[in-house]
Backbone as JSON, one array per atom type, in Angstrom:
{
  "sequence": "XXXXXXXXXXXXXXXXXXXXXXXXXXXXXXXXXXXXXXXXXXXXXXXXXXXXXXXXXXXXXXXXXXXXXXXXXXXXXXXXXXXXXXXXXXXXXXXXXXXXXXXXXXXXXXXXXXXXXXXXXXXXXXXXXXXXXXXXXXXXXXXXXXXXXXXXXXXXXXXXXXXXXXXXXXXXXXXXXXXXXXXXXXXXXXXXXXXXXXXXXXXXXXXXXXXXXXXXXXXXXXXXXXXXXXXXXXXXXXXXXXXXXXXXXX",
  "N": [[53.71, -52.38, -51.14], [51.48, -52.12, -48.33], [47.98, -51.27, -48.79], [46.29, -48.4, -47.35], [43.64, -48.77, -46.5], [43.04, -51.44, -46.91], [40.76, -54.01, -47.5], [38.77, -52.94, -45.97], [35.53, -51.61, -45.07], [33.58, -48.83, -46.12], [31.49, -46.08, -45.51], [30.14, -43.29, -47.19], [28.5, -40.39, -46.8], [26.53, -38.22, -48.81], [27.97, -38.69, -51.02], [28.01, -38.66, -53.84], [29.15, -36.63, -55.31], [31.55, -33.91, -55.58], [33.31, -33.2, -52.5], [32.57, -35.56, -51.18], [32.61, -37.63, -53.22], [35.32, -37.41, -54.0], [36.59, -38.31, -51.74], [35.6, -40.91, -51.62], [36.73, -42.01, -53.99], [39.45, -41.93, -53.18], [39.43, -43.67, -51.09], [38.67, -46.05, -52.38], [40.97, -46.33, -53.97], [42.7, -46.94, -51.99], [42.06, -49.46, -51.23], [39.6, -49.96, -50.12], [36.11, -51.03, -49.83], [33.29, -49.34, -50.89], [30.27, -47.76, -49.81], [28.11, -45.58, -51.12], [26.02, -43.03, -49.89], [23.49, -40.93, -50.83], [21.19, -38.36, -51.3], [20.36, -38.1, -53.95], [19.57, -40.52, -55.9], [20.04, -41.36, -58.55], [22.37, -39.89, -59.34], [24.09, -40.88, -57.48], [24.22, -43.61, -58.15], [25.42, -43.55, -60.69], [27.92, -42.48, -59.84], [28.86, -44.57, -58.2], [29.25, -46.42, -60.2], [31.31, -45.37, -61.65], [33.31, -45.66, -59.65], [33.52, -48.45, -59.47], [34.6, -48.93, -62.0], [36.99, -47.84, -61.63], [38.1, -49.22, -59.41], [37.43, -51.97, -59.55], [35.24, -54.87, -59.73], [32.43, -54.99, -57.62], [33.41, -53.1, -55.7], [32.08, -50.9, -54.96], [28.93, -49.5, -54.19], [25.64, -47.97, -54.47], [23.36, -46.18, -52.29], [20.18, -44.76, -51.86], [19.83, -42.04, -49.75], [18.5, -39.92, -47.41], [19.95, -37.86, -45.17], [18.63, -36.74, -43.1], [16.7, -38.35, -42.34], [15.93, -40.75, -40.01], [15.32, -43.46, -40.51], [16.35, -43.8, -43.07], [19.1, -43.39, -42.63], [19.73, -45.44, -40.89], [19.09, -47.61, -42.61], [21.05, -47.33, -44.58], [23.36, -47.99, -43.09], [22.71, -50.56, -42.54], [22.66, -51.58, -45.13], [25.31, -51.54, -45.84], [26.61, -53.37, -44.14], [25.06, -55.68, -44.71], [25.82, -56.05, -47.45], [28.72, -56.17, -47.34], [29.46, -57.32, -44.87], [30.59, -56.03, -42.74], [31.5, -52.9, -41.04], [33.72, -50.41, -41.17], [34.58, -47.78, -41.5], [33.09, -44.6, -41.38], [31.93, -41.73, -42.98], [30.61, -38.63, -42.31], [29.45, -36.6, -44.5], [27.55, -35.27, -46.03], [25.8, -32.39, -47.04], [24.16, -29.13, -47.14], [23.61, -25.86, -48.53], [22.18, -22.73, -47.48], [22.37, -19.84, -47.89], [22.24, -16.58, -46.47], [21.87, -13.31, -45.21], [21.24, -12.7, -41.78], [18.8, -11.18, -41.34], [17.47, -11.69, -43.64], [17.15, -14.43, -43.69], [15.21, -17.28, -43.63], [13.43, -19.12, -41.1], [12.96, -21.67, -41.94], [15.04, -22.25, -43.75], [17.13, -21.94, -42.04], [16.76, -24.02, -40.28], [16.84, -26.2, -42.08], [19.53, -26.45, -42.76], [20.76, -26.9, -40.24], [19.51, -29.25, -39.67], [20.33, -31.05, -41.71], [23.24, -31.08, -41.45], [23.97, -31.14, -38.75], [22.03, -32.86, -37.29], [21.96, -34.91, -39.19], [24.69, -35.84, -39.15], [24.73, -36.58, -36.51], [22.87, -38.67, -36.5], [24.23, -40.54, -38.32], [26.62, -40.95, -36.94], [25.6, -42.2, -34.67], [24.36, -44.55, -35.78], [26.53, -45.75, -37.11], [28.32, -45.98, -35.05], [26.95, -47.84, -33.44], [27.26, -50.32, -34.75], [30.01, -50.52, -34.95], [30.82, -50.62, -32.26], [30.12, -53.22, -31.59], [31.88, -54.6, -33.16], [34.25, -53.69, -32.07], [35.99, -51.94, -33.08], [36.58, -49.12, -35.38], [36.24, -46.19, -37.39], [35.07, -42.86, -37.44], [34.44, -40.03, -39.34], [33.8, -36.78, -39.38], [32.64, -34.05, -41.25], [33.36, -30.84, -40.83], [33.82, -27.34, -41.03], [35.89, -24.55, -41.87], [34.37, -22.42, -41.36], [32.87, -23.02, -39.11], [34.62, -22.38, -37.23], [35.32, -19.76, -37.37], [33.16, -18.29, -38.35], [30.99, -16.83, -40.83], [29.85, -14.02, -42.7], [26.45, -14.02, -43.64], [26.15, -16.65, -43.25], [25.05, -17.73, -40.83], [23.41, -19.85, -40.23], [24.96, -22.05, -41.46], [27.53, -21.69, -40.33], [26.88, -22.14, -37.63], [26.05, -24.72, -37.65], [28.29, -26.1, -38.49], [30.0, -25.61, -36.32], [28.58, -26.89, -34.46], [29.03, -29.49, -35.26], [31.64, -29.92, -34.44], [31.38, -29.97, -31.62], [29.76, -32.26, -31.43], [31.43, -34.13, -32.43], [33.63, -34.23, -30.51], [32.12, -34.98, -28.13], [30.95, -37.43, -28.86], [33.31, -38.9, -29.47], [34.35, -39.26, -26.9], [32.37, -40.9, -25.83], [32.58, -43.26, -27.34], [35.19, -44.08, -27.37], [36.24, -46.15, -25.53], [35.31, -48.35, -26.68], [36.89, -48.84, -28.85], [36.44, -47.32, -30.91], [37.01, -44.52, -33.03], [36.52, -41.01, -33.28], [36.7, -38.26, -35.33], [37.23, -34.94, -36.77], [37.14, -32.92, -39.74], [38.05, -29.71, -40.97], [37.58, -28.2, -43.66], [38.77, -25.41, -45.7], [38.59, -23.1, -48.26], [37.55, -24.82, -50.78], [37.6, -26.25, -54.08], [34.67, -27.08, -55.26], [31.5, -28.28, -56.57], [29.63, -26.95, -54.96], [30.92, -24.7, -53.82], [31.88, -23.42, -56.08], [29.68, -21.99, -56.99], [29.78, -19.47, -55.81], [29.89, -15.9, -56.01], [32.23, -14.23, -58.21], [33.61, -12.06, -57.14], [33.6, -12.59, -54.46], [35.07, -14.91, -54.28], [37.55, -13.93, -55.1], [38.18, -12.1, -52.9], [38.28, -13.94, -50.82], [40.31, -15.47, -51.48], [42.53, -13.67, -51.03], [42.85, -14.06, -48.28], [44.22, -16.35, -47.86], [47.11, -17.79, -46.95], [48.69, -19.62, -48.51], [47.96, -18.86, -51.04], [46.3, -19.93, -52.91], [43.33, -22.0, -53.84], [41.98, -24.87, -52.25], [41.97, -28.37, -53.29], [39.65, -31.05, -53.98], [40.89, -33.56, -53.55], [42.88, -33.08, -51.87], [41.62, -32.63, -49.44], [40.52, -35.18, -49.18], [42.72, -36.78, -48.77], [43.4, -36.14, -46.08], [41.1, -36.98, -44.78], [41.31, -39.7, -45.39], [43.68, -40.35, -43.94], [42.73, -40.04, -41.28], [40.83, -42.02, -41.29], [42.39, -44.29, -41.27], [44.78, -46.54, -39.95], [47.0, -45.11, -39.43], [46.35, -42.9, -37.98], [45.81, -43.95, -35.46], [45.94, -43.29, -32.68], [44.49, -41.03, -32.27], [41.65, -39.26, -31.43], [38.66, -37.31, -31.25], [39.75, -35.1, -32.46], [40.24, -32.13, -34.47], [41.0, -31.32, -37.54], [42.37, -28.77, -39.57], [42.11, -27.89, -42.95], [43.16, -25.75, -44.8], [45.0, -24.1, -46.22], [46.17, -22.46, -44.51], [44.59, -20.43, -43.95], [42.82, -18.36, -41.64], [44.4, -19.28, -39.53]],
  "CA": [[53.25, -51.57, -49.92], [50.0, -52.35, -48.09], [47.12, -50.04, -48.94], [45.86, -47.85, -46.06], [42.24, -49.19, -46.07], [42.82, -52.74, -47.58], [39.72, -54.96, -46.86], [37.77, -52.17, -45.02], [34.26, -51.19, -45.58], [33.39, -47.48, -45.69], [30.15, -45.41, -46.02], [30.36, -41.92, -47.35], [27.18, -39.7, -47.1], [26.78, -37.02, -49.75], [29.12, -39.23, -51.74], [27.82, -38.74, -55.25], [29.86, -35.67, -56.1], [32.25, -33.03, -54.75], [34.24, -33.82, -51.62], [32.24, -36.99, -50.89], [33.1, -38.39, -54.29], [36.81, -37.4, -53.92], [36.98, -39.22, -50.49], [35.26, -42.2, -52.05], [37.73, -42.32, -54.86], [40.64, -42.17, -52.46], [39.18, -44.93, -50.33], [38.74, -47.27, -53.32], [42.32, -46.5, -54.34], [43.41, -47.49, -50.88], [41.67, -50.83, -51.0], [38.34, -50.1, -49.41], [34.89, -51.1, -50.52], [32.56, -48.12, -50.4], [28.86, -47.51, -50.01], [27.71, -44.1, -51.26], [24.77, -42.59, -49.47], [23.18, -39.7, -51.31], [19.67, -38.15, -51.57], [20.06, -38.2, -55.41], [19.89, -41.86, -56.25], [20.62, -41.48, -59.94], [23.74, -39.45, -59.39], [24.9, -41.84, -56.71], [24.45, -44.81, -59.0], [26.45, -43.13, -61.59], [29.19, -42.31, -59.07], [29.24, -45.96, -57.83], [29.7, -47.09, -61.5], [32.72, -44.86, -61.85], [34.19, -46.22, -58.68], [33.71, -49.78, -59.94], [35.47, -48.8, -63.17], [38.28, -47.38, -61.05], [38.64, -50.13, -58.43], [37.05, -53.33, -59.75], [33.89, -55.31, -59.5], [31.93, -54.94, -56.22], [34.09, -52.25, -54.69], [31.27, -49.73, -54.59], [27.47, -49.53, -54.51], [24.9, -46.75, -54.02], [21.98, -46.33, -51.57], [19.67, -43.49, -51.72], [19.72, -41.77, -48.33], [18.31, -38.51, -46.87], [20.48, -37.95, -43.82], [17.72, -36.21, -42.07], [15.79, -39.37, -42.05], [16.51, -41.74, -39.16], [15.18, -44.67, -41.15], [17.24, -43.81, -44.26], [20.49, -43.5, -42.14], [19.8, -46.81, -40.48], [19.04, -48.46, -43.83], [22.36, -47.17, -45.17], [24.34, -48.78, -42.28], [22.39, -51.99, -42.74], [23.11, -52.04, -46.41], [26.83, -51.69, -45.89], [26.9, -54.54, -43.32], [24.41, -56.7, -45.47], [26.62, -56.22, -48.62], [30.12, -56.49, -47.14], [29.75, -58.07, -43.74], [31.19, -55.26, -41.61], [31.58, -51.53, -41.3], [34.95, -49.99, -40.53], [34.73, -46.29, -41.62], [31.81, -43.78, -41.82], [32.16, -40.33, -43.16], [29.43, -37.77, -42.4], [29.76, -35.54, -45.42], [26.34, -34.79, -46.66], [25.53, -31.01, -46.57], [23.5, -28.12, -47.94], [23.78, -24.42, -48.22], [21.09, -21.83, -47.67], [23.09, -18.62, -47.37], [21.54, -15.31, -46.5], [22.1, -12.52, -43.95], [20.18, -13.11, -40.71], [17.52, -10.54, -41.51], [16.83, -12.25, -44.79], [17.21, -15.92, -43.58], [13.97, -17.82, -43.02], [13.59, -20.19, -40.09], [12.93, -22.98, -42.68], [16.38, -22.36, -44.2], [18.06, -22.17, -40.83], [16.6, -25.37, -39.75], [17.25, -27.16, -43.09], [20.93, -26.57, -42.7], [21.01, -27.54, -39.03], [19.04, -30.77, -39.64], [21.27, -31.89, -42.62], [24.64, -31.14, -41.08], [24.1, -31.57, -37.38], [21.24, -33.93, -36.99], [22.37, -35.94, -40.08], [25.84, -36.3, -38.63], [24.5, -37.4, -35.28], [22.26, -40.05, -36.94], [25.22, -41.26, -38.86], [27.53, -41.38, -35.84], [24.87, -43.19, -33.84], [24.19, -45.78, -36.56], [27.84, -46.36, -37.28], [28.81, -46.34, -33.67], [26.34, -49.09, -32.82], [27.9, -51.37, -35.44], [31.47, -50.51, -34.69], [30.96, -51.02, -30.82], [30.0, -54.62, -31.54], [33.13, -55.12, -33.78], [35.39, -53.35, -31.23], [36.85, -50.98, -33.93], [36.0, -48.37, -36.35], [36.67, -44.79, -37.49], [34.08, -41.97, -37.91], [35.03, -38.8, -39.74], [32.73, -35.75, -39.63], [33.04, -32.91, -42.16], [33.0, -29.57, -40.37], [34.27, -26.34, -41.96], [36.48, -23.44, -41.05], [33.2, -21.49, -41.03], [32.48, -23.32, -37.76], [35.62, -21.83, -36.32], [35.41, -18.24, -37.46], [31.87, -17.66, -38.73], [30.96, -16.07, -42.16], [28.65, -13.18, -42.9], [25.44, -14.66, -44.51], [26.12, -18.07, -42.92], [24.72, -17.93, -39.41], [23.04, -21.25, -40.17], [26.02, -22.97, -41.82], [28.62, -21.67, -39.27], [26.41, -22.78, -36.4], [25.99, -26.16, -37.95], [29.65, -26.62, -38.54], [30.58, -25.57, -35.04], [28.0, -27.96, -33.77], [29.73, -30.81, -35.54], [32.87, -30.01, -33.64], [30.88, -30.49, -30.34], [29.26, -33.66, -31.64], [32.75, -35.07, -32.61], [34.27, -34.44, -29.34], [31.3, -35.72, -27.17], [30.8, -38.88, -29.33], [34.62, -39.55, -29.3], [34.46, -39.71, -25.49], [31.51, -42.01, -25.54], [32.89, -44.37, -28.14], [36.61, -44.44, -27.29], [36.47, -47.32, -24.77], [34.9, -49.49, -27.51], [37.82, -48.94, -29.84], [35.93, -46.52, -32.13], [37.52, -43.13, -33.02], [35.64, -40.01, -34.02], [37.51, -37.03, -35.62], [36.57, -34.06, -37.73], [37.99, -32.14, -40.69], [37.57, -28.41, -41.25], [38.13, -27.63, -44.95], [38.63, -24.04, -45.99], [37.9, -22.85, -49.53], [37.86, -25.96, -51.65], [36.95, -26.18, -55.42], [33.58, -28.18, -55.42], [30.27, -27.6, -57.2], [28.9, -26.09, -53.94], [31.65, -23.44, -53.7], [32.05, -22.68, -57.31], [28.57, -21.18, -57.28], [29.86, -18.15, -55.22], [30.27, -14.8, -56.87], [33.63, -13.99, -58.42], [34.27, -10.99, -56.21], [33.74, -13.21, -53.03], [36.15, -15.86, -54.48], [38.76, -13.1, -55.0], [38.34, -11.6, -51.53], [38.68, -14.95, -49.82], [41.73, -15.92, -51.95], [43.47, -12.95, -50.32], [42.99, -14.55, -46.87], [44.93, -17.68, -47.79], [48.59, -17.66, -47.03], [49.2, -20.39, -49.58], [47.65, -18.11, -52.24], [45.47, -20.79, -53.81], [42.19, -22.64, -53.28], [42.26, -26.25, -52.1], [41.34, -29.26, -54.23], [38.98, -32.05, -53.15], [41.71, -34.59, -53.3], [43.74, -32.7, -50.73], [40.74, -32.99, -48.31], [40.35, -36.6, -49.19], [43.91, -37.27, -48.2], [43.37, -35.98, -44.67], [40.08, -37.92, -44.32], [41.91, -41.05, -45.44], [44.53, -40.42, -42.76], [41.9, -40.14, -40.06], [40.1, -43.28, -41.39], [43.35, -45.45, -41.35], [45.54, -46.92, -38.69], [48.03, -44.13, -39.23], [45.85, -42.0, -36.83], [45.22, -44.9, -34.44], [45.92, -42.71, -31.33], [43.78, -39.79, -32.41], [40.22, -39.16, -31.45], [38.16, -36.01, -30.82], [40.49, -34.01, -32.98], [39.67, -31.32, -35.56], [42.2, -30.92, -38.42], [42.06, -27.78, -40.48], [42.69, -28.05, -44.27], [42.69, -24.33, -45.2], [46.08, -23.39, -46.82], [46.64, -21.51, -43.61], [43.43, -19.38, -43.79], [42.25, -18.34, -40.3], [45.17, -20.02, -38.51]],
  "C": [[51.71, -51.87, -49.72], [49.22, -51.02, -48.22], [46.49, -49.75, -47.55], [44.53, -48.49, -45.53], [41.97, -50.61, -46.7], [41.79, -53.63, -46.77], [38.68, -54.26, -46.02], [36.55, -51.73, -45.87], [33.89, -49.79, -45.14], [32.04, -46.97, -46.23], [30.61, -43.97, -46.08], [29.08, -41.28, -47.64], [27.51, -38.51, -48.0], [27.89, -37.47, -50.74], [29.02, -39.23, -53.26], [28.66, -37.7, -56.15], [30.74, -34.88, -55.12], [33.28, -33.68, -53.73], [33.9, -35.21, -51.28], [32.7, -37.96, -52.0], [34.61, -38.6, -54.29], [37.28, -38.31, -52.75], [36.67, -40.71, -50.94], [36.28, -42.72, -52.95], [38.98, -42.69, -54.15], [40.53, -43.53, -51.65], [39.3, -46.09, -51.19], [40.24, -47.5, -53.72], [43.14, -47.1, -53.22], [42.9, -48.81, -50.38], [40.28, -51.04, -50.29], [37.25, -50.41, -50.38], [34.0, -50.05, -49.91], [31.08, -48.17, -50.7], [28.6, -46.03, -50.05], [26.31, -43.96, -50.8], [24.49, -41.26, -49.97], [21.67, -39.55, -51.58], [19.34, -38.3, -53.02], [20.55, -39.59, -55.83], [20.47, -41.98, -57.6], [22.07, -41.02, -59.96], [24.66, -40.37, -58.58], [25.13, -43.11, -57.37], [25.51, -44.68, -60.01], [27.87, -43.05, -60.95], [29.68, -43.67, -58.68], [29.78, -46.68, -59.07], [31.18, -46.61, -61.81], [33.67, -45.44, -60.86], [34.55, -47.71, -59.04], [34.65, -49.88, -61.04], [36.88, -48.57, -62.73], [38.92, -48.53, -60.2], [38.27, -51.61, -58.59], [35.66, -53.71, -59.31], [33.66, -55.32, -58.03], [32.72, -54.07, -55.27], [33.23, -51.14, -54.34], [29.79, -50.09, -54.95], [26.83, -48.22, -53.97], [23.62, -47.07, -53.26], [21.49, -44.95, -51.44], [19.34, -43.2, -50.13], [19.58, -40.33, -48.17], [18.81, -38.64, -45.5], [19.72, -37.39, -42.75], [16.72, -37.15, -41.61], [16.38, -40.48, -41.15], [16.47, -43.08, -39.83], [16.15, -44.81, -42.36], [18.68, -44.06, -43.75], [20.57, -44.94, -41.67], [19.92, -47.83, -41.55], [20.43, -48.49, -44.53], [23.43, -48.0, -44.4], [23.98, -50.25, -42.45], [22.79, -52.5, -44.03], [24.56, -52.3, -46.59], [27.17, -53.1, -45.26], [26.24, -55.77, -44.21], [25.37, -56.98, -46.81], [28.03, -56.74, -48.4], [30.43, -57.2, -45.85], [30.28, -57.37, -42.55], [31.12, -53.73, -41.96], [32.7, -50.92, -40.47], [35.09, -48.45, -40.55], [33.37, -45.64, -42.03], [32.18, -42.4, -41.91], [30.85, -39.58, -43.31], [29.8, -36.55, -43.24], [28.66, -34.75, -45.99], [26.03, -33.32, -46.04], [24.68, -30.2, -47.56], [23.9, -26.76, -47.58], [22.45, -23.68, -48.36], [21.53, -20.44, -47.16], [22.18, -17.38, -47.51], [21.93, -14.63, -45.2], [20.97, -12.84, -43.06], [18.88, -12.41, -40.94], [16.7, -11.02, -42.74], [16.62, -13.77, -44.84], [15.9, -16.35, -43.01], [14.37, -18.87, -42.01], [13.65, -21.52, -40.83], [14.41, -23.24, -43.14], [17.32, -22.51, -43.18], [17.97, -23.57, -40.47], [17.06, -26.54, -40.76], [18.72, -27.49, -43.07], [21.34, -27.29, -41.38], [20.65, -29.05, -39.05], [20.01, -31.62, -40.56], [22.58, -32.06, -42.02], [24.76, -31.66, -39.67], [23.33, -32.9, -36.98], [21.6, -35.15, -37.93], [23.74, -36.69, -39.61], [25.7, -37.07, -37.38], [23.81, -38.67, -35.52], [23.31, -40.98, -37.53], [26.27, -41.75, -37.96], [26.8, -42.37, -34.97], [24.77, -44.61, -34.54], [25.47, -46.5, -36.74], [28.43, -46.88, -36.01], [28.24, -47.6, -33.08], [27.02, -50.35, -33.48], [29.33, -51.56, -34.98], [31.73, -50.89, -33.1], [30.95, -52.47, -30.82], [31.36, -55.22, -32.22], [34.36, -54.79, -32.87], [36.38, -52.46, -31.94], [36.1, -50.25, -34.9], [36.48, -46.85, -36.34], [35.53, -43.92, -38.08], [34.7, -40.66, -38.25], [33.91, -37.81, -40.02], [33.29, -34.52, -40.36], [32.43, -31.6, -41.5], [33.41, -28.58, -41.47], [34.99, -25.27, -41.16], [35.5, -22.37, -40.74], [32.76, -21.84, -39.71], [33.48, -22.83, -36.71], [35.56, -20.37, -36.25], [34.08, -17.63, -37.73], [32.04, -16.84, -40.03], [29.76, -15.28, -42.18], [27.7, -13.93, -43.87], [25.46, -16.13, -44.27], [25.9, -18.32, -41.42], [24.19, -19.41, -39.27], [24.19, -22.23, -40.36], [27.17, -22.9, -40.71], [28.17, -22.31, -38.07], [26.37, -24.19, -36.51], [27.38, -26.8, -37.8], [30.39, -26.55, -37.18], [29.84, -26.68, -34.2], [28.56, -29.34, -34.02], [30.98, -31.04, -34.8], [32.56, -30.53, -32.22], [30.48, -31.89, -30.38], [30.49, -34.59, -31.75], [33.31, -35.3, -31.29], [33.47, -35.25, -28.21], [31.23, -37.24, -27.59], [32.15, -39.62, -29.23], [34.78, -40.03, -27.88], [33.6, -40.91, -25.18], [31.94, -43.41, -26.22], [34.36, -44.9, -27.91], [36.87, -45.82, -26.57], [36.09, -48.61, -25.6], [35.77, -49.66, -28.72], [37.36, -48.19, -31.14], [36.43, -44.99, -31.88], [36.59, -42.28, -33.8], [36.47, -38.76, -34.13], [36.74, -36.21, -36.58], [37.6, -33.4, -38.58], [37.27, -30.82, -40.95], [38.08, -27.93, -42.45], [37.95, -26.07, -44.99], [37.97, -23.93, -47.39], [38.37, -23.84, -50.55], [37.05, -25.91, -52.94], [35.94, -27.39, -55.33], [32.41, -27.42, -56.08], [29.56, -26.71, -56.25], [29.57, -24.73, -53.93], [31.81, -22.64, -54.94], [30.8, -21.93, -57.82], [28.72, -19.83, -56.67], [30.28, -17.15, -56.28], [31.73, -14.7, -57.08], [34.31, -13.14, -57.52], [34.48, -11.69, -54.78], [34.89, -14.13, -53.09], [37.45, -15.01, -54.29], [39.09, -12.68, -53.67], [38.81, -12.71, -50.6], [40.07, -15.53, -50.21], [42.88, -14.98, -51.27], [43.78, -13.29, -48.88], [43.84, -15.75, -46.73], [46.4, -17.41, -48.01], [49.28, -18.37, -48.26], [48.82, -19.92, -51.05], [46.96, -19.03, -53.25], [44.26, -21.52, -53.1], [42.77, -24.17, -53.12], [41.5, -27.13, -53.16], [40.71, -30.38, -53.42], [39.9, -33.21, -52.71], [42.53, -34.35, -52.09], [42.94, -32.96, -49.36], [40.67, -34.52, -48.15], [41.59, -37.39, -48.57], [43.88, -37.18, -46.58], [42.25, -36.82, -44.12], [40.59, -39.37, -44.31], [42.88, -41.33, -44.25], [43.81, -40.77, -41.55], [41.12, -41.52, -40.1], [41.1, -44.44, -41.16], [43.99, -45.49, -39.96], [46.63, -45.91, -38.43], [47.62, -43.09, -38.15], [45.25, -42.84, -35.69], [45.21, -44.35, -33.0], [45.34, -41.35, -31.29], [42.32, -39.95, -32.31], [39.77, -37.8, -30.78], [38.89, -34.84, -31.4], [39.83, -33.33, -34.18], [40.9, -30.87, -36.29], [41.69, -29.95, -39.42], [42.86, -28.08, -41.8], [42.36, -26.9, -45.1], [43.82, -23.61, -45.99], [46.57, -22.34, -45.84], [45.67, -20.38, -43.25], [42.9, -19.47, -42.32], [43.11, -19.17, -39.24], [45.38, -19.12, -37.24]]
}
């Protein structure tokens, strides 16, 4: 059976851990070569070594990248093309949390979340889109969140950012479609990652009650959906937003 991403080159931002690493692992399993972009160079290098052990020599490498830096994002795209000769998939996954109620949230923390999620995804989409236009093909997947659909108390910054990613996805999908480039988004619900496991136990329990499937999601389950959107299996899909929530907020 042919692998879904055989011979393709993918970039995953925020790829050193959590959802980003799970996505990169699935991509390698499906035959892709992966470049991990992460602000933590040491962690990214260790993750790339894990991927090489999993998928073979030269299937992965790491590049330090702050997604709020235009120069860093462009350098990440350039590194993928320089190393592997092309760029087929780009996943805008990097993110941060600065949770607080509105009256306690500083402007700096509001902007930090917007810059990382929205501006970072825009920079990634623009850099990847420029390469993919020339190739005449490519798939960009943006990581939104169910918070961008319904909003969460204490997350006016995060909810606004994740809603903004939906708008970015749809607008860029319209701009890039004629060049053979697809742009889609995923909205995960409550997934077990280092970021979410920092929540208080009472909040975890309360949110579990909202999930019809009565369990939390696993990173590999999100990675499967991202892989679908990155592959030819979704060749007639662009501008879509897929929820991976166990039925929460449907």
